[in-house]
N, C-alpha and C positions, 0 to 999 in steps of 0.2 A: 502493500500500498505506499500511495506517493504524496497523499494527500495530506497529512500531518508533517512532514518536511515542509509541506508547501505552504501549509498555512502558519507556520513558524517564520519562514522565509516574507511570508506577506505581511506580516506582524513587524518585521524588522525594517519595509520597505515604507509602509507607510510611515513608522516613526524616521526614517530616513528622509520622507518627503517632509514633513513637518521642520521647519524652521523652529530655531532654541525658544523664540517667544512664544510660539503656537502653543509647543510645549509646556511650556510654564505659565500659560495667562489664567487658569483656573487657581492656580498657587499665588500670582502676582495680584489676582483680584480679590482675593482674601486678606493678602497682607494689606493691600488699599482697605477693606473694609474695617480690618484693626485698627490701623494707623487713624483712620478718622474717628472708630469708637473710642481710641486712647487721648487723642485733640479735645474729644468733646467732653468726658469726663473729665480730665486733668489739666484743661486749660479752656474754661466754658468762654472766657474772652473770645475766643477764635469764630465762633459762631458768627459775633457781628462782623465779621471780616470781610463777608462780600457785600454786607448790603453798601447802598448805594443808586447810581445810575443803572437804569435795566432797558432791556430791550425784549418785546414779546413778554413783558413780566417775569423777566429772566435777568439778573446781575451780569453787566458785560463782562466782568470776568468769566463767569462762569460759560456764558453764551458764545465767547471765544472757545472754550475747553470742547463743548460741544459742536462747535462748526468742524474745529480740528479733527474730532474722531470723526466726525462724516465725509471729509472727504479724502482720504485715501481707499476707502473702499471703492468708491464711484470713480476715480482714475484708474481701477484696474476694468471696468464696463469697455467692452468693447465697441463703443458708439461708431467708430466709422464702419462698421458692417453692418449697419442697421438694414438699409437699404439692401444690402446683397443677401442676408440673412432671410428678408420677407420673401424676398422673391423667388423663394424656393417652396414648391406645394407638398414636398414630403412633410415638410413641419408642420403645417396647416392644421392638422389632425392631433399631434402633438399637442400645440400650443393651445386649442381648446380644450385637451383634459387638461394641461396644467391650469388653466384659467380655474375651471371648476375645483378642481382638487385645492389650489392655492385662496381660490375667493370665494368659495362657500363652504368646502368640510373643513378646512382648517380654522377660519374664524369661527364657525358655529363647534368646532368640537372642543376647542380653546374655551369658549365662553361656557357649554354645559360642563365642563370639567371645572372650570373655575368655580363656579355654582355648588356645585356636589359637593366640593372639597373646604370653599371658603364662606359656607353660606351665611355665618356670622360674621364674616371681616369684610364691612362692606369697601374699605379702601385698596387693602392687600387684593380683594377680589379684581377691582378696577384695572388694578395696575397688571394683573394678569392677563385680563382680559386683552389689554390694549398691545401684549405682547405678541399674542396671537394675529391681530389684524396687520401689524405689521411683517409684509412678506420677506423672503430672501432677495439679498442681492449680490453681496461681494464674497462671503467667508462661503458659501456654497460652492465657488469657484474651485476653491484648494479639495474640500470633500469630494466632489464628482472627479477632480481631476486623479486623486489619489486612489478611487475604486472604480478607474478605466470606465468612468462613464462617455456619453459622447458632449463632449467639449463645447460644441458648435449650436447644440440642442439648449445646453444650460445657458450661454452666452446668448441666447435668443431668449430664454426665458427670462434670464436677470435683468435685459434689457423690457423686455413688456412690464416684469414688475415692478422697477424701477420709475417709470414713468407713469403706471398705474398709482402708485402711492400720492403722489402728489394729488390724484384728482380723487382716491375713493377715503384716501384716511380720514379724511375730518367728517365725512356722512359716517362711515363705519363706525367709528369713535361715537358718534351720537347716538348711533342706532343701536349697537350692542350695549352700551353703557347708561342710558337715557331713556331712550325709546322704547327699545323691547321690555324695560322694567316697568311703563308705565310712567315715567318722570318726565311728562313732555314738557312742565315750565323750566326747569334745569337745559334741555335741549335746545329749546332756543335762545337760553342766555347764553349757553356755552359754544354754540355752532362759529362765531365769529372769532370766538379766539382759537378754537381748535382750527380753524383754518388759518389764521393768521402764523400758527403755531409751525402747522405743516409745510405752509409757502415757506416762512423763513428757515427754520430748522433742516429743511429739505431742498428747498428752492436753492437758498445761498450757496451750500455747499456742490449741489450739480452742477450751478454754473462756473462755479472754481474747478470742477472736475473736469467738465470739458472746455473750459479755457487750458489749462494744465495738458490734458490730454491730446488737444488737438496743434498748440503751441508747439509741443514737442515732437510729435508727428513731424507735424511741416518745416520744424528746422532742424532735428538732429536725426528722423529718421525713427522708425518704430523699433528696430531691434536695439539701438541705443536707447529708447526710450526706455524699454521693459528692463535692460541689464544696467543702467545708470543711476535715471530719474526714479523709479518706481520702488528701488532699493530704500534709496534717499525719503522717502516720500512716506514708504508702511508705517514705521514705527509708531510714526505720530497719530495714527489711530489709537494704537495701545496706550501711548502718553495721555490722549484726550481722553479716552475714557477711565484710567485708572485715576487724574484729574478730578475727575466727575465722581466718579466713586467715594474720591476721600471727601469732598466737600457736602455730599448727601450724609454722609454718616457724621462728620461734624457737627452738621447741623440737627441732627436727629440722634445720635450716639447713646446718648443717655437713656432717651426711650426705647432706642432696639433693645439695648438690655435687658432693661423689665419685660419686654413683650417678645422677647428671642423666640417661648415656643409659635407664638400665633406669625409670627414672621418666617419660622421655616415652615411651616404648614404651607405656603408658596412653592417648597419643591415639588411636592405631591401632584399638583395639577400639571404642574411644566413635567415631571419624567414619566406622567403617565400619556403627557401630549407625545409627546419626543418619541417613544414606543408605540406608540398606537397609529402614529401619521407613519412612522417609518414602515413598520412590519407591514400594516394595512395595506397600502401604497405599494409595497413589494408584491405581495402575495395577489394583492384585488387586479392588479396592471399585468403581472404573470400570466395569471389567468386568463384575461380579456385579451391580452397581446396572442397565444398559445391559440385559442378557441378562434380568432379571426385568421391565423397564419393559418391552423387546420384547412379552414373553410377553403384558404385560398388557393391551399397547397392542391387540395382534393378537386377545385375544381377544374385543374389543368388535367386533371387524370382523363383520357379519352374512353368512353364507353365503347362498347362494340359497334355502332354506327357511326364512330367518329366524333360524337356530341362530348362535350365535357358534361359529366354527373358524376351523384354522389352515391355509389353502393354501398353494400351491406360491407363490400370486401373493404373496399376504399375507405370508407367514412373514418378509420380510424387512423389513416396514414398523417403523418405530419413532415414529412422529409428529414427526421433526425433518426429513421432506423437504423440505420447503419452504425450512428454513434451509441446508439443503446443495445447491440450486439458488441462492439468493443468497447464497452466500458459499463460494465452491468453494474457495478457497483455505485455509479452514478445515478443519482435521484431525477428521474427522469419525466416526474409529472410535470406538463407546462412546458415540453423539452421545447419546442417550437417558439417561445418567445425571445424578444430579442433583450440580450444582458447589457446593452449599452444604454438605451433611450431607458429602459425600466428602473434601472439604477439612477439616472439621470433625474426622472418624475421622482424618486423615492425619496432623494437629497433635497432637492428644493423644496417638494411638500414638506420635510419636516423641519425645513432652517426658517429662522426667523432675522427680520431685520432690526437687531434689539437697540442699535445704535437711535434709533428713527423714534420707536415708542419711548425709550429714558428721556430723549430730548424733548418729547409731547408731552411726557407726565411732569418733568420739570415745570414746562413752562405753564401748564394749567394749574398744578394742588401744587407747585414750590418745591426746590429740593430739598425740604428735609420731610417731605411727605411719605405717607406711606404707601401712596401709588410710585410713586419714583424708589423706594426701594426695594418693592416688588419687581419692580423693570430692571435691578439692577442682578437680580437673579438667575435672570433669561444667557447672558453671556457665563456666567460661573457656572450653568449646568450645559446648555449649549455644548461648547468645545468638547469637554470630557465626553459626553453622550455621544455626538456625532463623530468624536475619536474611534471610540469603541465600535461603532455601527459601523465606522469604513473599514475594520479589521472582518465584521461579519460580511460585508460585501463582499471582498475578496474572497471570503470562504466562499459561498454561495458562490461565483464566479467558479470556482474548481469543482464542488460538488453538486451542481445541478449541471444537466446537461440545456447548453442557451443555442439558437439557430445561428448567432454572430459570432460564436468563439469555435476556435480552430483548435479542438481539443487535442490534437496532434503537436502543436506549437504548446497548447500549455502544458501536456505532460511532460516534454522535452525539457523545458523550460524549469518545470519543478524539480525534474532529477539535476540536473546542471547547478541548479543553486543548491540542493545536496550534498554534490561533490564540492562544490566551492566553499560552503559551511564547515564539511566535514576537514578541509584541507587547513 
């Protein structure tokens, strides 16, 4: 059996693909929380350090941190390929599937889980719901890459989600946080503030991201931009995030300690959300893709009168019969599914734009609010959970039979890697 060595090598590969910063992100977030709490408890005057001039109801120093946090992810989006991507008819079906999963299933699932687990914690619940409405943009490109997904499809979905958030996040926030609960009066008062917050904290970074990317590509070219400019820009996302988290816990760190049990309950809906969205999307799309591909394959099988038909003898054919015979140890249920597109849809469904949800929560409810504290748990849990799921994806690629995976090549790679490891 070569599956186990392959799985070990996949784990090493995933860790190798991650930068040191990505590996340490959960630990750095925890340390930022601890620093903010210590300053709040032992240096109480620090709570007044960020009072003063404001923009969109956020102090200017904190607003700068939020914008800096948002710019690097938007600099990584392939905006220059927008027209090219959408001229390809093969992505139309995938786009429609992604829109349904991301903008219908995801927000409603997070809403349901938040109410189920935080029914008595209104403020924390709102912060969790706001994470579910912010769909993935840049971090998912990393998960999709190391899991061998369809990078072009992932870029298309990221482009669409980035643009739709400008339009949909404000009405979604009003609908899920106020209207659906019957609080129509608050929804009328809050809409203008939410819209301004989204326009500022997504629009301004989006403008900077477009300017930096296109100016760099025009002057030095895409290759040099990826090699020299992005490595300099990328760390600022982490700097802005950690700075923002420290400020949040400076403001309410003492109260957080008193209510730590209630705060940590926010972990429950988030963990459930990531797991349900990932595994639910994976197995549902694998089954649907297999069902569609089997029908297409059978329609190509001619009957005795040379007309395409599905008979009792051919209706179970999927085109992967030879793979099943050669690799009987692999799981073949749903074998005609496409791995690259399935795993791309899976990761884009399970990922969220935690930067936007955090920025809007701070703008609407305040940097020391429970809603903002709940929003900080998004990146704290998403990074390690999706890192583990990247391992799972690589394992599933080896363990299942897929229509687009060359099993001969996969087996040879696993054997070669096993030899290299033994040396």
